[in-house]
C-alpha positions in Angstrom: 183.1 -56.9 265.2 185.2 -56.3 262.1 183.2 -56.2 258.9 185.2 -55.6 255.7 184.2 -54.1 252.3 185.5 -57.3 250.8 183.0 -59.4 252.8 180.1 -57.1 251.8 181.3 -57.3 248.2 181.3 -61.0 248.4 177.9 -61.1 250.0 176.4 -58.8 247.3 177.8 -60.8 244.5 176.6 -64.1 245.7 173.1 -62.6 245.9 173.4 -61.0 242.4 174.8 -64.1 240.7 172.5 -66.5 242.6 175.1 -69.1 243.6 178.5 -69.4 245.2 180.0 -71.0 242.2 179.0 -68.1 239.8 180.0 -65.5 242.4 183.5 -67.1 242.9 184.0 -67.0 239.2 182.9 -63.4 238.8 185.3 -62.4 241.8 188.1 -64.5 240.6 188.5 -66.3 243.9 188.0 -69.9 245.0 184.7 -71.1 246.2 186.2 -72.2 249.6 187.7 -68.8 250.1 184.4 -67.1 249.2 182.5 -69.4 251.6 184.9 -68.6 254.4 184.4 -64.8 254.1 180.6 -65.1 253.9 180.7 -67.3 257.1 183.0 -64.8 258.9 180.4 -62.0 258.0 177.6 -64.1 259.2 179.4 -64.7 262.5 179.9 -61.0 263.0 176.3 -60.3 262.2 174.9 -63.0 264.4 173.3 -65.4 262.1 173.0 -66.8 258.6 172.4 -64.3 255.8 172.0 -66.9 253.0 170.2 -70.2 252.8 172.2 -72.6 250.8 169.9 -74.6 248.4 170.9 -77.4 246.1 171.1 -75.1 243.0 171.0 -71.5 244.2 170.9 -69.4 247.4 168.1 -67.6 249.2 168.2 -64.7 251.5 167.3 -65.2 255.0 165.2 -62.4 256.8 168.5 -61.2 258.2 170.0 -61.3 254.7 167.1 -59.2 253.4 167.6 -56.7 256.0 171.5 -56.5 255.6 171.5 -56.4 251.8 170.5 -52.7 251.2 173.0 -51.6 253.8 175.6 -53.7 252.2 174.8 -52.1 248.7 174.9 -48.6 250.4 178.3 -49.1 252.0 179.9 -50.3 248.8 178.4 -47.3 247.0 179.7 -44.9 249.7 183.1 -46.5 249.5 183.1 -46.0 245.7 182.1 -42.4 245.9 184.7 -41.6 248.5 187.4 -43.1 246.3 186.1 -41.0 243.3 185.9 -37.8 245.4 189.4 -38.4 246.7 190.8 -38.8 243.3 189.0 -35.7 242.1 190.1 -33.7 245.0 193.7 -34.8 244.2 193.3 -33.4 240.6 192.9 -36.7 239.0 190.6 -36.4 236.0 189.1 -39.7 236.4 186.6 -41.7 238.5 182.9 -41.1 238.5 180.6 -38.2 239.4 177.2 -38.9 240.9 174.6 -36.2 240.0 171.3 -36.2 241.8 168.3 -34.8 240.0 164.6 -35.3 239.0 163.5 -37.4 236.1 162.1 -34.4 234.2 165.3 -32.5 234.6 167.5 -35.3 233.5 165.4 -35.4 230.3 165.1 -31.6 229.7 167.9 -29.7 231.1 170.9 -31.8 231.7 171.6 -33.4 228.3 173.2 -30.1 226.9 175.3 -29.5 230.1 176.5 -33.0 230.1 177.5 -33.0 226.5 179.6 -29.7 227.2 181.1 -31.0 230.3 182.1 -34.4 228.9 184.1 -32.7 226.2 186.4 -31.5 229.0 186.4 -34.5 231.2 185.9 -37.6 228.9 187.6 -39.9 231.5 185.1 -39.1 234.2 182.0 -41.2 234.1 178.7 -39.7 235.2 176.0 -41.6 237.1 172.6 -39.9 237.3 170.9 -40.6 240.6 167.2 -39.8 239.6 164.2 -39.2 241.9 160.6 -38.5 241.4 160.1 -36.0 244.1 162.1 -33.0 245.3 161.9 -34.1 248.9 163.6 -37.5 247.8 166.3 -35.7 246.0 167.1 -33.4 249.0 167.0 -36.6 251.3 169.4 -38.3 249.1 171.8 -35.5 249.1 171.7 -35.2 252.9 172.5 -38.9 253.0 175.4 -38.6 250.7 174.0 -40.5 247.9 175.3 -37.9 245.2 178.2 -35.5 244.9 175.8 -32.7 243.8 172.2 -32.2 242.8 170.3 -30.3 240.2 166.7 -29.6 241.0 164.2 -27.2 242.7 166.0 -24.9 245.2 166.0 -26.7 248.6 164.7 -24.6 251.5 167.3 -23.9 254.3 170.0 -25.8 252.6 173.3 -25.3 254.6 175.8 -26.2 251.7 176.8 -24.2 248.6 173.8 -23.4 246.3 174.1 -21.8 242.8 170.8 -20.5 241.3 170.2 -21.4 237.8 166.9 -19.6 237.1 163.3 -20.6 236.8 162.0 -23.4 234.5 158.8 -22.5 232.6 156.0 -25.0 232.3 153.7 -25.3 229.2 150.3 -26.7 228.5 150.4 -29.3 225.5 147.5 -30.8 223.7 146.7 -32.7 220.4 147.3 -30.8 217.1 144.1 -28.9 216.2 142.7 -29.0 219.8 140.1 -26.3 220.5 141.2 -24.2 223.3 140.2 -20.8 224.8 142.7 -17.9 224.8 144.6 -16.1 222.2 146.5 -19.0 220.7 149.7 -18.2 222.8 148.3 -18.2 226.4 145.4 -19.8 228.1 143.7 -19.0 231.6 144.0 -22.0 233.6 140.7 -21.4 235.1 139.2 -21.8 231.7 140.3 -25.5 231.5 138.3 -26.8 234.3 136.1 -29.0 232.0 138.9 -30.4 230.1 140.5 -33.9 230.8 144.1 -34.2 231.7 147.0 -36.4 231.1 148.0 -36.4 234.7 151.0 -37.9 236.6 151.1 -40.8 239.1 151.1 -39.6 242.7 154.8 -40.6 243.2 155.9 -38.1 240.5 156.5 -34.4 241.8 154.8 -33.3 238.6 151.6 -34.6 240.0 151.8 -32.0 242.8 152.6 -29.1 240.5 149.6 -29.8 238.2 147.3 -30.4 241.2 148.5 -27.2 243.0 148.2 -25.0 239.9 144.7 -26.3 239.2 143.5 -25.8 242.8 144.8 -22.3 242.6 142.6 -21.8 239.4 139.6 -23.1 241.3 139.3 -26.7 240.2 140.5 -30.2 240.5 141.8 -31.8 237.4 140.0 -34.8 235.8 142.6 -37.3 234.9 141.9 -39.3 231.9 145.2 -41.1 232.2 148.2 -41.1 234.5 151.9 -41.5 233.7 155.1 -41.1 235.6 157.2 -39.4 233.0 156.9 -36.1 231.3 157.9 -37.2 227.8 155.1 -39.9 228.0 152.7 -37.4 229.1 153.7 -35.2 226.0 153.0 -38.2 223.8 149.7 -39.0 225.4 148.6 -35.4 225.0 149.7 -35.4 221.4 147.5 -38.4 220.8 144.4 -36.5 222.1 144.1 -38.2 225.6 143.9 -34.9 227.2 145.9 -31.8 228.2 149.1 -32.0 230.1 151.4 -29.6 232.0 155.1 -30.2 231.6 158.4 -28.4 231.8 159.1 -26.5 228.5 162.6 -27.9 228.4 161.0 -31.4 227.9 159.3 -30.4 224.6 161.6 -31.2 221.6 161.9 -28.9 218.7 159.4 -29.7 215.8 156.7 -30.9 218.3 153.5 -30.8 216.2 151.0 -30.5 218.9 149.4 -27.5 220.4 151.6 -25.6 223.0 150.3 -22.7 225.2 151.7 -20.7 228.1 149.5 -21.0 231.1 148.1 -17.9 232.7 149.2 -17.3 235.3 152.6 -18.5 234.5 153.8 -21.7 236.2 157.5 -21.8 237.1 159.9 -24.0 239.2 163.0 -22.4 240.6 166.1 -24.4 240.1 169.6 -24.6 241.5 172.6 -26.7 241.7 173.7 -27.6 245.2 176.4 -29.6 247.1 177.0 -30.6 250.8 180.5 -29.1 251.0 182.7 -26.9 248.8 183.1 -28.7 245.4 186.2 -30.4 244.3 187.6 -29.1 241.0 185.8 -31.5 238.8 182.6 -31.1 240.7 183.0 -27.4 240.4 183.6 -27.8 236.7 180.1 -29.5 236.3 178.5 -26.8 238.4 180.0 -24.3 236.0 178.7 -26.1 233.0 175.2 -26.1 234.5 175.3 -22.4 235.5 177.2 -21.2 232.4 174.0 -20.4 230.6 171.2 -19.1 232.9 168.3 -21.4 232.6 166.2 -19.8 230.0 163.0 -20.7 227.9 164.1 -23.0 224.9 164.7 -21.0 221.7 162.2 -23.1 219.8 159.5 -22.2 222.4 160.2 -18.5 222.2 160.0 -18.6 218.4 156.8 -20.3 218.5 155.0 -18.7 221.5 157.1 -15.6 222.4 158.1 -14.8 226.0 156.1 -16.1 228.7 154.1 -13.4 230.8 
């Protein structure tokens, strides 16, 4: 069996374009040549991948099974090419950065801006996940060049600690809350409603674990998947929420409080093997400034406990 990347590319393109005619035009090949490559792929895989209809194509059960593997093979080949170029000192290609959704919104923009000033010809692709376990599994499977996220247990590759991320409680402007106006005991919020997170989000686990440690189960008034959405919903008075402080923009007019006890998430940047020069430069951009509480939160609330 000899399956080529070209055959996989042709197969994926036919699926994406929905027809052999459109795929041939996109690939700049003749339609008979495209059909020949697809037929060769089908012979190697033992059966038809596509059902030819009058105006389009439809995946067969075998095609549906093969498609994600074909996409993954093409992505792996693309990353291998970029990594080889970077290792050779070529300041071009694409860097795949695995992370969590909340980190891509809160922590990464500043580091990306700084890094892009030095490497404008290297594209960055964020590979974002909801949960830490998914991010670690993706790194183990080679789906990203490096990861920025909660420190993985027992990681065998290089790991650079970047500090702990502080969480804050957010509510609507003028919300009546116990405490001293700067901190609030989590146990005193047992009767409040919460802007919670959908179960696929790792932030859901953080909120549930913190509330259970304080002796109660949070009552969810509404659920969302994204931290910025939770902040907006809390601002509109739908409930309290617990989010990373880095997600809160300067000028947020809602109520902000440090939870007592503090809630923190230890973060690091990690790779599978020793980073190539360009990947190492990105690691340096992330680690140059130790992760700290955003200045606008320090000015407003002071240091967390």
